[in-house]
ROBAGU-12731 format. One record per residue (C-alpha): chain; residue number from 1; residue in one letter; x, y, z. Coordinates in nm, 2 decimals, always signed. Example, Ala and Ser with C-alpha at 12.3 -4.5 7.8 and 13.67 -1.06 7.14 Angstrom:
2
 chain   n res      x      y      z
     A   1   a  +1.23  -0.45  +0.78
     A   2   s  +1.37  -0.11  +0.71
This chain:
264
 chain   n res      x      y      z
     A   1   m  -4.73  +4.61  -6.83
     A   2   a  -4.57  +4.42  -6.54
     A   3   l  -4.59  +4.04  -6.52
     A   4   q  -4.80  +3.94  -6.22
     A   5   f  -4.77  +3.63  -6.01
     A   6   s  -5.08  +3.59  -5.81
     A   7   h  -5.13  +3.42  -5.47
     A   8   s  -5.30  +3.12  -5.63
     A   9   s  -5.04  +3.08  -5.91
     A  10   v  -4.76  +3.08  -5.66
     A  11   m  -4.90  +2.86  -5.39
     A  12   d  -5.15  +2.63  -5.54
     A  13   s  -4.91  +2.48  -5.79
     A  14   m  -4.64  +2.39  -5.54
     A  15   g  -4.74  +2.03  -5.50
     A  16   e  -4.51  +1.86  -5.25
     A  17   g  -4.29  +2.17  -5.21
     A  18   a  -3.92  +2.24  -5.27
     A  19   f  -3.63  +2.07  -5.44
     A  20   c  -3.38  +1.98  -5.17
     A  21   q  -3.02  +1.92  -5.27
     A  22   s  -2.71  +1.92  -5.06
     A  23   f  -2.50  +2.13  -5.30
     A  24   y  -2.72  +2.43  -5.21
     A  25   g  -2.61  +2.41  -4.85
     A  26   a  -2.61  +2.22  -4.53
     A  27   w  -2.63  +2.34  -4.17
     A  28   r  -2.59  +2.19  -3.82
     A  29   s  -2.84  +2.44  -3.69
     A  30   h  -3.15  +2.58  -3.85
     A  31   d  -3.10  +2.92  -3.68
     A  32   d  -2.91  +3.09  -3.96
     A  33   c  -3.18  +3.02  -4.22
     A  34   i  -3.46  +3.11  -3.98
     A  35   r  -3.30  +3.45  -3.92
     A  36   a  -3.24  +3.51  -4.29
     A  37   v  -3.60  +3.43  -4.38
     A  38   a  -3.72  +3.65  -4.10
     A  39   k  -3.56  +3.95  -4.28
     A  40   l  -3.79  +3.92  -4.58
     A  41   e  -4.05  +4.19  -4.61
     A  42   h  -4.39  +4.14  -4.44
     A  43   n  -4.64  +4.29  -4.68
     A  44   s  -4.98  +4.15  -4.80
     A  45   t  -5.03  +4.42  -5.06
     A  46   l  -4.94  +4.37  -5.43
     A  47   a  -4.60  +4.54  -5.50
     A  48   q  -4.39  +4.60  -5.81
     A  49   y  -4.04  +4.47  -5.84
     A  50   t  -3.79  +4.59  -6.10
     A  51   i  -3.60  +4.31  -6.27
     A  52   d  -3.23  +4.37  -6.35
     A  53   g  -3.19  +4.19  -6.68
     A  54   s  -3.21  +3.82  -6.72
     A  55   g  -2.99  +3.51  -6.68
     A  56   a  -2.69  +3.48  -6.45
     A  57   h  -2.57  +3.76  -6.22
     A  58   v  -2.22  +3.77  -6.10
     A  59   l  -2.21  +3.96  -5.77
     A  60   p  -2.49  +3.97  -5.51
     A  61   f  -2.63  +4.29  -5.37
     A  62   y  -2.80  +4.31  -5.03
     A  63   v  -3.13  +4.49  -4.97
     A  64   e  -3.31  +4.58  -4.65
     A  65   s  -3.67  +4.46  -4.62
     A  66   g  -3.93  +4.73  -4.65
     A  67   q  -3.73  +4.97  -4.86
     A  68   s  -3.92  +5.16  -5.13
     A  69   e  -3.74  +5.01  -5.43
     A  70   r  -3.77  +4.64  -5.48
     A  71   p  -3.51  +4.49  -5.71
     A  72   l  -3.49  +4.14  -5.85
     A  73   p  -3.28  +3.94  -5.82
     A  74   m  -3.23  +4.00  -5.45
     A  75   d  -3.06  +3.82  -5.17
     A  76   l  -3.09  +3.85  -4.79
     A  77   t  -2.89  +3.71  -4.50
     A  78   d  -2.83  +3.81  -4.14
     A  79   p  -2.55  +4.07  -4.17
     A  80   r  -2.43  +4.01  -3.81
     A  81   r  -2.35  +3.64  -3.85
     A  82   g  -2.46  +3.32  -4.01
     A  83   n  -2.41  +3.12  -4.33
     A  84   c  -2.76  +3.11  -4.48
     A  85   m  -2.87  +3.32  -4.78
     A  86   v  -3.22  +3.37  -4.93
     A  87   q  -3.22  +3.44  -5.30
     A  88   a  -3.52  +3.54  -5.50
     A  89   e  -3.49  +3.56  -5.88
     A  90   v  -3.70  +3.56  -6.20
     A  91   a  -3.60  +3.28  -6.43
     A  92   g  -3.63  +3.22  -6.80
     A  93   p  -3.47  +3.31  -7.13
     A  94   r  -3.66  +3.64  -7.15
     A  95   n  -3.77  +3.83  -6.84
     A  96   p  -4.01  +4.12  -6.81
     A  97   r  -3.88  +4.45  -6.68
     A  98   e  -4.12  +4.45  -6.39
     A  99   l  -4.30  +4.20  -6.18
     A 100   d  -4.61  +4.25  -5.96
     A 101   i  -4.63  +4.01  -5.66
     A 102   v  -4.73  +4.02  -5.30
     A 103   p  -4.41  +4.03  -5.09
     A 104   d  -4.56  +3.78  -4.85
     A 105   e  -4.56  +3.53  -5.13
     A 106   i  -4.18  +3.55  -5.16
     A 107   r  -4.17  +3.50  -4.78
     A 108   n  -4.41  +3.20  -4.81
     A 109   m  -4.19  +3.04  -5.08
     A 110   a  -3.88  +3.09  -4.86
     A 111   n  -4.06  +2.93  -4.57
     A 112   r  -4.16  +2.64  -4.79
     A 113   v  -3.79  +2.57  -4.86
     A 114   l  -3.71  +2.62  -4.49
     A 115   k  -3.97  +2.37  -4.37
     A 116   t  -3.92  +2.11  -4.65
     A 117   c  -3.54  +2.12  -4.69
     A 118   v  -3.35  +2.29  -4.41
     A 119   e  -3.57  +2.16  -4.13
     A 120   g  -3.66  +1.84  -4.32
     A 121   k  -3.50  +1.50  -4.32
     A 122   d  -3.22  +1.61  -4.55
     A 123   t  -3.13  +1.93  -4.36
     A 124   s  -3.01  +2.07  -4.68
     A 125   g  -3.06  +2.38  -4.89
     A 126   g  -3.29  +2.39  -5.19
     A 127   f  -3.53  +2.60  -5.39
     A 128   t  -3.89  +2.63  -5.50
     A 129   t  -4.06  +2.79  -5.79
     A 130   s  -4.37  +2.99  -5.86
     A 131   d  -4.63  +2.87  -6.11
     A 132   m  -4.48  +2.73  -6.43
     A 133   t  -4.81  +2.67  -6.61
     A 134   a  -4.75  +2.94  -6.88
     A 135   l  -4.41  +2.79  -6.96
     A 136   k  -4.53  +2.43  -6.97
     A 137   a  -4.82  +2.54  -7.19
     A 138   w  -4.59  +2.71  -7.43
     A 139   v  -4.34  +2.43  -7.47
     A 140   i  -4.61  +2.18  -7.56
     A 141   s  -4.79  +2.41  -7.81
     A 142   a  -4.80  +2.28  -8.16
     A 143   e  -4.69  +2.62  -8.29
     A 144   t  -4.39  +2.64  -8.06
     A 145   d  -4.03  +2.63  -8.20
     A 146   l  -3.79  +2.58  -7.90
     A 147   s  -3.52  +2.75  -8.10
     A 148   n  -3.71  +3.08  -8.11
     A 149   y  -3.74  +3.34  -7.85
     A 150   y  -3.94  +3.25  -7.54
     A 151   p  -4.22  +3.50  -7.46
     A 152   t  -4.17  +3.69  -7.14
     A 153   h  -4.49  +3.55  -6.99
     A 154   t  -4.32  +3.21  -6.96
     A 155   s  -4.09  +3.35  -6.69
     A 156   f  -4.13  +3.21  -6.34
     A 157   m  -3.98  +3.29  -6.00
     A 158   t  -3.75  +3.09  -5.78
     A 159   v  -3.66  +3.13  -5.41
     A 160   s  -3.37  +2.94  -5.27
     A 161   l  -3.19  +2.89  -4.94
     A 162   s  -2.82  +2.82  -4.96
     A 163   n  -2.49  +2.88  -4.79
     A 164   v  -2.37  +3.23  -4.85
     A 165   v  -2.20  +3.25  -5.19
     A 166   s  -2.06  +3.53  -5.40
     A 167   d  -2.27  +3.47  -5.71
     A 168   w  -2.63  +3.42  -5.81
     A 169   l  -2.73  +3.06  -5.79
     A 170   s  -3.01  +3.10  -6.04
     A 171   p  -3.17  +2.76  -6.00
     A 172   g  -3.45  +2.84  -6.23
     A 173   n  -3.20  +2.89  -6.51
     A 174   f  -2.92  +2.64  -6.43
     A 175   d  -3.06  +2.36  -6.21
     A 176   p  -3.10  +2.04  -6.42
     A 177   i  -3.43  +1.96  -6.25
     A 178   i  -3.60  +2.23  -6.46
     A 179   p  -3.55  +2.07  -6.80
     A 180   q  -3.63  +1.73  -6.65
     A 181   l  -3.97  +1.87  -6.54
     A 182   l  -4.03  +2.02  -6.88
     A 183   a  -3.94  +1.69  -7.05
     A 184   k  -4.19  +1.51  -6.83
     A 185   t  -4.45  +1.77  -6.94
     A 186   e  -4.37  +1.70  -7.31
     A 187   f  -4.40  +1.32  -7.26
     A 188   a  -4.73  +1.36  -7.08
     A 189   a  -4.87  +1.58  -7.36
     A 190   s  -4.75  +1.33  -7.62
     A 191   s  -4.93  +1.05  -7.45
     A 192   k  -5.26  +1.23  -7.51
     A 193   v  -5.24  +1.24  -7.89
     A 194   p  -5.20  +0.95  -8.13
     A 195   g  -4.86  +0.80  -8.11
     A 196   a  -4.78  +0.81  -8.48
     A 197   s  -4.91  +1.17  -8.53
     A 198   p  -4.66  +1.44  -8.62
     A 199   l  -4.75  +1.63  -8.30
     A 200   s  -4.67  +1.33  -8.08
     A 201   i  -4.34  +1.27  -8.25
     A 202   e  -4.25  +1.64  -8.22
     A 203   l  -4.34  +1.65  -7.85
     A 204   r  -4.12  +1.34  -7.78
     A 205   r  -3.84  +1.51  -7.98
     A 206   r  -3.87  +1.82  -7.76
     A 207   a  -3.87  +1.61  -7.45
     A 208   n  -3.55  +1.44  -7.56
     A 209   r  -3.40  +1.77  -7.63
     A 210   f  -3.46  +1.89  -7.27
     A 211   l  -3.32  +1.57  -7.13
     A 212   r  -3.01  +1.59  -7.35
     A 213   q  -2.96  +1.95  -7.22
     A 214   q  -3.02  +1.83  -6.86
     A 215   v  -2.72  +1.59  -6.86
     A 216   e  -2.49  +1.88  -6.96
     A 217   m  -2.59  +2.10  -6.67
     A 218   d  -2.44  +2.15  -6.33
     A 219   p  -2.56  +2.45  -6.11
     A 220   r  -2.23  +2.47  -5.93
     A 221   g  -2.01  +2.37  -6.22
     A 222   q  -2.09  +2.41  -6.59
     A 223   r  -2.35  +2.67  -6.58
     A 224   i  -2.55  +2.60  -6.89
     A 225   p  -2.91  +2.72  -6.91
     A 226   w  -3.19  +2.47  -6.97
     A 227   w  -3.31  +2.64  -7.29
     A 228   g  -2.98  +2.60  -7.48
     A 229   n  -2.91  +2.37  -7.77
     A 230   p  -2.79  +2.03  -7.63
     A 231   t  -2.48  +1.86  -7.77
     A 232   s  -2.50  +1.52  -7.59
     A 233   d  -2.65  +1.20  -7.73
     A 234   s  -3.00  +1.09  -7.67
     A 235   i  -3.07  +0.93  -7.33
     A 236   r  -3.42  +0.80  -7.39
     A 237   g  -3.51  +0.46  -7.28
     A 238   g  -3.70  +0.20  -7.48
     A 239   d  -4.03  +0.35  -7.38
     A 240   g  -3.92  +0.70  -7.46
     A 241   t  -3.87  +0.81  -7.10
     A 242   p  -3.56  +0.83  -6.88
     A 243   s  -3.55  +0.57  -6.60
     A 244   l  -3.31  +0.75  -6.37
     A 245   i  -3.14  +1.08  -6.41
     A 246   r  -2.87  +1.24  -6.20
     A 247   v  -2.96  +1.60  -6.12
     A 248   g  -2.68  +1.84  -6.04
     A 249   g  -2.37  +1.69  -6.19
     A 250   n  -2.16  +1.42  -6.03
     A 251   n  -2.26  +1.53  -5.68
     A 252   g  -2.63  +1.57  -5.77
     A 253   t  -2.94  +1.39  -5.65
     A 254   k  -3.09  +1.11  -5.85
     A 255   y  -3.46  +1.13  -5.93
     A 256   n  -3.69  +0.90  -6.12
     A 257   m  -4.01  +1.01  -6.30
     A 258   s  -4.24  +0.87  -6.03
     A 259   q  -4.08  +1.11  -5.78
     A 260   l  -4.17  +1.41  -6.00
     A 261   k  -4.54  +1.34  -6.04
     A 262   a  -4.64  +1.55  -5.74
     A 263   i  -4.45  +1.86  -5.85
     A 264   i  -4.55  +1.87  -6.21
């Protein structure tokens, strides 16, 4: 059975929108990205996409909108000119073989990045995700062991706008903001149970694990997935939460936890 991302799960969970970061791209004009997004398929009917494995992909392939076969990951750009690429991918340690989604939702996600990032105050590239509720519910479950296989239903989709590159950016796998969001989910869950309980201690331990993994990640450098086993030291503050984390390596963007509230 194919995994299905519904209209409500994609759009209602977006909060404030996309993650805008300059290392995904920067443009003097918005036109390249407007043309690239315009090439995405217009279709309001549920369609099935075939997922080509999981994790990183080395070389991009280009597909025309409206074709009968719909592969993921996919990327689109204006073949005539321009330096803006739309990439759509399914992220997570274990991906399903097929995904059912309305193509217009992918287009909506791309437009969200276009409006928020490219045409926003930062005039940068960035990405957005589909609903991550299933993943967040799994990582805070008392029965979960983060060292075990993640179930395929915890997968989620990302759509990014970037400069044209010769590889898959895979922000849902390699951008450090993802483990930081998961860490905040763990801390929030731990605050709802007694502080000395085994579950609260375990949830804080998981949060710390995600944050340790986050500091080792760089989406354009050391491409380490967020679900790996971290090797760095603990970075928790005295209250058990990080005060300020640099996302995206040395050239990344700094976020604090209050900035993430709207998108969790």
